[in-house]
C-alpha positions in Angstrom: 0.3 0.0 0.3 2.5 2.2 1.0 4.0 2.2 -2.9 0.9 3.0 -4.4 1.2 5.5 -1.9 4.5 7.0 -2.9 3.9 6.9 -6.9 0.8 8.5 -6.4 3.1 11.5 -4.8 5.8 11.4 -7.5 3.2 11.3 -10.6 2.0 15.0 -8.3 5.6 16.3 -8.5 6.4 15.4 -11.6 3.9 16.7 -12.4 3.6 19.9 -10.2 7.3 20.2 -12.1 6.5 19.9 -15.9 3.3 21.9 -15.3 6.4 25.0 -13.4 8.4 24.5 -17.3 6.2 25.1 -19.0 5.1 28.0 -17.6 8.7 29.1 -18.0 9.1 28.5 -21.2 5.9 29.9 -21.9 7.0 33.1 -20.1 10.1 33.2 -21.6 8.9 32.5 -25.3 6.8 35.9 -24.9 10.1 37.6 -23.9 12.0 36.9 -26.7 9.2 37.7 -29.3 9.4 40.8 -27.5 13.4 40.8 -27.7 13.0 40.2 -32.2 10.2 43.3 -32.2 12.7 45.2 -30.4 15.4 44.3 -32.2 13.8 44.4 -36.4 12.4 48.1 -35.4 15.6 48.8 -33.6 17.1 47.9 -37.3 14.5 48.8 -39.7 15.5 53.1 -37.6 19.3 52.7 -38.5 18.4 51.6 -42.2 16.6 55.1 -42.2 18.8 56.3 -40.9 21.0 55.7 -42.9 19.0 56.3 -46.1 18.7 60.3 -45.3 22.2 60.4 -45.0 
């Protein structure tokens, strides 16, 4: 009976670890997309400045 109890606890722990990892991955992905958009905007501004010269 103890084995089933420990197995259930282990499965819950694995579930929470996976859930946490997915949440962190989604947050990181959103941050990376924001950084990419900002870099593209900066690159476009530099191109416009170079064309004006």
